[in-house]
Legacy VTK file of the C-alpha trace (Angstrom):
# vtk DataFile Version 3.0
C-alpha trace
ASCII
DATASET POLYDATA
POINTS 409 float
-0.066 -0.038 0.609
1.006 3.548 -0.609
2.588 5.602 2.199
0.127 8.057 2.936
1.225 11.232 2.607
-1.891 13.840 2.921
-5.018 14.690 2.903
-6.616 17.172 0.043
-10.322 18.252 -0.792
-11.427 19.441 -4.153
-13.861 22.180 -5.243
-14.963 21.852 -8.401
-17.691 25.268 -9.061
-19.562 24.567 -12.505
-22.726 25.771 -14.708
-24.059 22.306 -14.155
-23.248 20.855 -10.759
-21.741 21.762 -7.836
-18.845 18.260 -7.314
-16.331 17.775 -4.215
-13.799 15.374 -4.380
-11.409 14.031 -1.413
-8.732 12.075 -1.759
-5.011 11.391 0.335
-1.759 12.055 -1.872
0.056 8.424 -1.570
2.969 7.935 -3.500
2.148 6.536 -6.496
-0.933 8.932 -6.669
-4.228 9.808 -5.498
-6.701 7.569 -3.349
-10.287 8.928 -4.150
-12.349 8.658 -0.140
-15.536 10.155 -0.383
-16.912 12.499 -3.283
-20.102 14.699 -3.237
-21.995 16.081 -6.221
-25.044 19.174 -6.259
-26.552 20.477 -9.046
-25.389 24.242 -9.870
-28.751 26.784 -9.385
-26.653 30.482 -8.832
-23.815 30.398 -12.268
-24.116 30.788 -15.516
-21.012 30.282 -17.684
-18.795 29.700 -15.327
-19.526 33.333 -12.937
-21.624 33.174 -9.917
-24.564 35.190 -10.252
-26.407 33.798 -7.286
-24.846 33.596 -4.184
-27.016 31.961 -1.398
-27.578 28.793 -4.374
-24.301 28.674 -4.989
-23.719 28.070 -1.326
-26.104 25.748 -0.749
-24.142 23.887 -3.995
-21.526 24.025 -1.879
-22.586 22.539 1.391
-24.376 19.559 -0.455
-21.839 18.620 -2.017
-19.362 18.802 0.329
-22.040 16.868 3.489
-22.059 13.644 1.175
-18.152 14.084 0.473
-17.700 14.003 4.451
-20.192 11.595 5.249
-18.829 9.428 2.388
-15.055 10.392 3.000
-15.982 9.846 7.195
-13.637 13.104 7.593
-14.508 17.083 8.265
-13.721 19.386 5.178
-12.001 22.910 6.007
-9.875 24.128 3.195
-10.224 23.290 -0.919
-8.054 23.710 -3.333
-10.804 25.170 -5.782
-11.617 25.678 -9.546
-12.585 28.520 -11.562
-13.275 29.033 -14.991
-15.659 31.025 -17.393
-15.656 33.631 -20.106
-14.118 36.291 -18.005
-10.497 34.307 -18.036
-8.009 35.322 -20.112
-4.274 34.577 -21.589
-1.451 36.441 -23.188
2.484 35.990 -22.792
4.253 38.034 -21.988
8.182 38.886 -21.172
10.615 39.615 -18.009
14.375 40.661 -18.513
17.211 41.033 -15.642
20.498 40.911 -14.473
22.197 37.860 -12.962
23.411 39.031 -9.772
26.523 36.551 -9.164
27.609 35.080 -12.555
24.696 32.313 -11.851
20.973 32.044 -11.638
20.246 31.646 -8.701
16.411 31.002 -6.720
16.519 34.901 -6.394
17.300 35.535 -9.408
14.270 33.227 -10.655
11.862 34.822 -8.536
12.766 37.917 -10.074
12.922 37.413 -13.644
8.684 35.666 -13.129
8.045 38.895 -11.714
9.654 40.920 -14.427
6.798 39.571 -16.931
4.016 39.282 -14.909
4.486 42.618 -14.242
2.295 43.788 -17.578
-0.382 46.469 -17.079
-3.728 45.025 -16.397
-7.020 47.155 -15.912
-8.215 47.586 -12.443
-10.569 44.981 -12.448
-8.450 41.962 -13.452
-6.292 40.173 -11.352
-2.834 37.413 -12.732
-4.424 33.855 -11.844
-1.059 31.764 -13.117
2.078 32.207 -14.823
3.095 29.791 -16.725
7.006 29.515 -17.856
7.918 28.047 -21.582
11.266 28.620 -21.570
13.918 31.058 -19.622
17.108 32.438 -22.161
20.475 33.059 -20.234
22.161 35.329 -22.552
22.066 33.827 -26.137
21.285 30.375 -24.850
17.440 29.289 -25.304
14.962 26.501 -24.296
16.414 26.257 -20.996
13.698 24.677 -18.570
15.957 24.590 -15.793
18.549 27.571 -15.331
19.266 27.607 -11.821
22.955 27.011 -10.915
23.646 28.335 -15.144
26.334 30.881 -15.704
25.119 34.450 -17.431
24.761 37.662 -17.201
21.209 38.429 -18.941
18.261 36.010 -17.656
15.034 36.134 -19.764
11.727 34.507 -18.945
8.726 33.910 -21.131
5.651 33.040 -19.928
2.692 32.898 -20.644
-0.458 34.783 -17.611
-3.998 34.036 -16.573
-5.622 36.235 -16.068
-9.203 36.748 -14.274
-11.774 39.295 -13.134
-11.151 40.173 -9.277
-14.892 39.625 -9.115
-14.875 36.471 -9.901
-11.965 35.265 -7.146
-14.201 37.092 -4.941
-17.212 35.334 -5.508
-15.694 32.186 -5.269
-14.259 32.466 -1.995
-16.834 34.248 -0.912
-19.634 31.653 -1.977
-17.189 29.456 -0.476
-16.626 30.962 3.168
-20.416 31.036 3.641
-20.263 27.549 3.844
-18.061 27.071 6.332
-15.527 25.940 3.981
-11.921 27.916 3.726
-10.306 28.166 -0.334
-6.068 27.838 0.098
-6.015 28.005 -3.979
-7.580 28.705 -7.326
-6.839 27.087 -10.030
-7.783 27.446 -13.570
-10.199 24.373 -14.585
-8.806 23.656 -17.814
-5.509 23.635 -16.252
-6.089 21.754 -13.528
-8.457 18.700 -15.685
-4.599 18.821 -17.968
-2.416 17.915 -15.024
-5.137 15.098 -14.640
-5.582 13.335 -18.172
-2.404 14.452 -20.218
0.617 12.898 -20.141
4.537 14.749 -20.511
5.339 13.166 -23.551
2.132 14.320 -25.194
2.412 17.959 -23.798
6.262 18.054 -25.105
5.505 17.186 -28.355
2.509 19.160 -28.518
-1.416 18.713 -27.657
-4.792 20.694 -27.260
-7.029 20.177 -24.086
-10.307 20.429 -24.965
-12.844 20.864 -22.087
-16.277 20.787 -22.712
-18.430 22.831 -20.099
-21.556 23.152 -19.432
-21.615 27.207 -19.994
-18.214 27.285 -22.600
-15.369 25.424 -23.248
-11.926 25.652 -22.242
-8.798 25.206 -24.803
-5.216 25.029 -24.223
-2.534 24.067 -25.973
0.477 22.348 -24.925
3.539 22.222 -26.750
7.193 22.013 -25.096
6.159 20.347 -22.074
4.387 24.021 -21.589
1.458 25.774 -21.690
1.690 28.223 -25.484
-2.294 28.906 -25.628
-5.167 29.638 -23.571
-9.343 31.014 -24.636
-12.425 29.845 -23.577
-15.075 29.332 -26.216
-19.106 31.218 -25.538
-20.834 27.321 -26.573
-20.789 23.987 -23.887
-23.012 21.402 -23.162
-25.698 23.371 -22.155
-26.530 24.615 -25.383
-26.864 21.593 -26.771
-29.385 20.678 -24.110
-31.045 24.134 -24.917
-31.343 23.432 -28.783
-33.470 19.742 -27.870
-35.532 21.606 -25.202
-36.615 23.986 -28.476
-36.551 22.022 -30.915
-38.470 18.947 -29.184
-40.703 21.052 -27.031
-39.514 19.281 -23.815
-38.652 20.208 -20.468
-35.070 21.623 -20.485
-34.772 18.355 -17.641
-36.134 16.647 -19.679
-34.445 17.535 -23.131
-30.837 16.784 -20.848
-32.108 13.230 -20.015
-32.989 12.493 -23.533
-29.037 13.937 -24.317
-27.106 11.559 -22.192
-29.534 8.394 -22.775
-30.480 8.566 -26.689
-27.776 11.602 -28.367
-25.193 10.742 -31.066
-22.990 12.924 -32.369
-23.263 11.562 -36.393
-27.322 11.780 -37.292
-26.515 9.152 -40.362
-25.533 6.400 -37.651
-28.575 6.418 -35.830
-31.253 4.477 -37.640
-34.558 6.513 -38.428
-37.252 3.560 -37.775
-35.378 4.030 -34.015
-37.877 5.889 -32.234
-38.056 7.292 -28.712
-40.378 9.060 -25.757
-40.121 12.749 -25.749
-42.127 14.096 -22.806
-44.014 17.682 -23.588
-44.611 20.787 -22.163
-46.966 21.523 -19.526
-49.660 18.572 -19.201
-50.009 17.379 -22.493
-49.270 13.930 -23.578
-45.905 12.894 -24.330
-45.426 11.907 -28.240
-42.830 9.499 -29.844
-40.324 10.894 -32.327
-37.109 9.176 -34.551
-34.584 9.451 -32.693
-32.733 10.672 -35.788
-34.685 13.358 -36.099
-32.821 14.584 -32.276
-29.406 13.480 -33.485
-30.178 16.325 -36.536
-30.855 18.888 -33.943
-27.251 17.535 -31.796
-24.853 17.326 -34.718
-24.586 20.722 -35.602
-24.198 22.504 -32.091
-21.450 19.591 -32.143
-19.872 21.113 -35.607
-20.216 24.435 -34.238
-18.531 23.818 -30.737
-15.805 22.323 -32.888
-15.330 24.818 -36.127
-14.544 27.575 -32.659
-12.060 25.482 -31.879
-10.540 24.516 -34.809
-10.162 28.311 -35.484
-8.532 29.318 -31.847
-6.024 26.298 -32.779
-5.206 27.946 -36.073
-5.451 31.557 -34.706
-2.983 29.912 -32.309
0.221 29.171 -35.089
0.802 25.793 -32.928
-2.238 23.943 -35.303
1.125 22.236 -37.222
2.506 21.086 -34.151
-0.041 18.684 -32.390
1.223 15.936 -32.509
-0.277 14.045 -30.070
-3.829 15.274 -31.679
-6.822 16.944 -29.400
-7.685 15.760 -26.062
-11.136 15.882 -25.279
-12.881 16.605 -21.073
-15.696 17.609 -19.680
-19.325 16.215 -19.189
-20.648 16.608 -23.092
-17.565 14.538 -24.358
-19.646 11.362 -23.194
-21.697 12.181 -26.116
-22.072 8.894 -28.654
-19.569 9.201 -31.705
-17.715 12.981 -30.391
-14.577 11.676 -31.181
-15.647 11.315 -34.751
-16.614 14.445 -35.397
-13.687 16.728 -33.695
-11.821 14.402 -36.562
-13.393 15.510 -38.972
-12.960 19.107 -38.135
-9.962 19.487 -36.443
-8.434 16.787 -39.294
-5.992 15.868 -35.976
-6.242 12.417 -33.554
-9.096 13.067 -31.127
-9.235 10.763 -27.499
-11.209 10.965 -24.925
-10.015 12.268 -21.230
-9.672 10.431 -18.003
-7.848 10.895 -14.942
-5.018 8.299 -14.820
-3.714 9.445 -10.832
-6.767 7.710 -9.243
-5.687 4.438 -7.098
-9.018 3.968 -5.377
-12.541 4.570 -6.493
-11.896 4.536 -10.187
-14.713 3.471 -10.884
-16.665 6.597 -9.986
-13.569 9.159 -10.925
-12.111 7.859 -13.907
-14.163 9.403 -16.153
-13.974 12.840 -18.161
-16.361 13.994 -15.678
-13.988 14.887 -13.181
-10.807 15.655 -14.668
-11.002 18.904 -12.931
-11.846 17.263 -9.815
-8.218 15.220 -10.036
-6.759 17.786 -11.019
-7.079 20.050 -8.568
-6.373 17.155 -6.194
-3.016 17.018 -7.305
-2.790 21.135 -7.217
-4.339 20.370 -3.485
-0.923 17.663 -2.781
1.341 19.786 -4.841
2.060 16.368 -7.265
2.200 14.215 -4.286
4.613 15.953 -2.159
3.492 16.523 1.295
1.034 18.965 2.355
-0.937 20.615 5.469
-3.744 18.423 6.178
-6.918 20.240 4.222
-9.334 17.510 5.562
-9.147 15.729 8.283
-10.250 12.132 9.702
-12.847 11.900 11.996
-14.518 9.133 13.722
-17.498 10.659 14.222
-19.272 13.073 17.010
-16.539 12.403 19.084
-13.551 12.435 17.052
-14.664 16.421 15.936
-15.210 17.128 18.655
-11.825 16.103 19.942
-10.196 17.487 16.778
-12.215 21.012 18.300
-10.762 20.741 21.318
-7.573 20.203 19.476
-7.569 23.215 17.871
-8.449 25.674 20.587
-6.523 24.598 22.467
-3.546 25.358 19.707
-5.081 28.735 19.109
-4.989 29.819 23.017
-2.008 27.730 23.687
LINES 1 410
409 0 1 2 3 4 5 6 7 8 9 10 11 12 13 14 15 16 17 18 19 20 21 22 23 24 25 26 27 28 29 30 31 32 33 34 35 36 37 38 39 40 41 42 43 44 45 46 47 48 49 50 51 52 53 54 55 56 57 58 59 60 61 62 63 64 65 66 67 68 69 70 71 72 73 74 75 76 77 78 79 80 81 82 83 84 85 86 87 88 89 90 91 92 93 94 95 96 97 98 99 100 101 102 103 104 105 106 107 108 109 110 111 112 113 114 115 116 117 118 119 120 121 122 123 124 125 126 127 128 129 130 131 132 133 134 135 136 137 138 139 140 141 142 143 144 145 146 147 148 149 150 151 152 153 154 155 156 157 158 159 160 161 162 163 164 165 166 167 168 169 170 171 172 173 174 175 176 177 178 179 180 181 182 183 184 185 186 187 188 189 190 191 192 193 194 195 196 197 198 199 200 201 202 203 204 205 206 207 208 209 210 211 212 213 214 215 216 217 218 219 220 221 222 223 224 225 226 227 228 229 230 231 232 233 234 235 236 237 238 239 240 241 242 243 244 245 246 247 248 249 250 251 252 253 254 255 256 257 258 259 260 261 262 263 264 265 266 267 268 269 270 271 272 273 274 275 276 277 278 279 280 281 282 283 284 285 286 287 288 289 290 291 292 293 294 295 296 297 298 299 300 301 302 303 304 305 306 307 308 309 310 311 312 313 314 315 316 317 318 319 320 321 322 323 324 325 326 327 328 329 330 331 332 333 334 335 336 337 338 339 340 341 342 343 344 345 346 347 348 349 350 351 352 353 354 355 356 357 358 359 360 361 362 363 364 365 366 367 368 369 370 371 372 373 374 375 376 377 378 379 380 381 382 383 384 385 386 387 388 389 390 391 392 393 394 395 396 397 398 399 400 401 402 403 404 405 406 407 408
């Protein structure tokens, strides 16, 4: 059994669902101990629009995860996303102080690279190094200890709205938990499903959420481009609800059960029952009609992805193709449509760091949650205890007493 070095909790706050996963970070990966989910009612396109509904969803998901994992969650690593997230490239230059690059020099050059002019309502979320240059020596990844006079850093900076992060922290605080770190959801998904070889050769991760879709492009082991697209799985559901004249809740169920991204592969004589709006009787329609509604929207999503890949300038170096994550990628034959439009090999991303409860979380739906656990556990290194094991009421009382004593003595 892998040595247990820490316990972490992750909060994936999405437009359609709120998910909390608790896991123990071991030498061999993440041992998931508990998971809790709740429908998200207070988000739109990744942004919080109703605080109380969001707080209730967080509380419900946390309670389910605590019950399953038999622990008390006090701290989480949370995801952030949506149309307000932006990515840009930057460049910093400093002089090497002692003729040899030190940790201090590295910190100074990254600070120089992140010193970009931003509007007052935006803040830096991540500074992701791409490569370092010492004098005329390019392509360095670990510059510490190398002799030189001039140190340069090329980085990719991800920014978000200040209010978006503040609202996230506020909702978590009202739900009784503290946020240790905020991570872009698509980056967390990438850590969970991509291999180092894919990142090195070139790969595009496409995270299709409910309200929006994120695209992250890797090459040479570093993030080269990030963007957010205004389409997601909820748009498919809305199309079905309008096209079949059925309630949105029923449209989501129909999409999951009978949906297919390629209408030509669905036989016309296959029929499905479609609930009607109001008190009208359910109707029986051809499944082919449903898929004719779905296919154009799926094509539109991947056409936007294709344009973004071309705009990034990395379309010729994506040797590892495209990896899809998110709940919508479970749609039947979606990889066929993606490969036809993107003209690249496409696969569904499954988290590969899970050593327990894999039957529950080994899915593209939970890619971000597992990635957040890895971020919270710092890739398996020992961390502060985020979720504390307890055994019933007595254990919780002892834990609270211990905290009280530490505070005063």
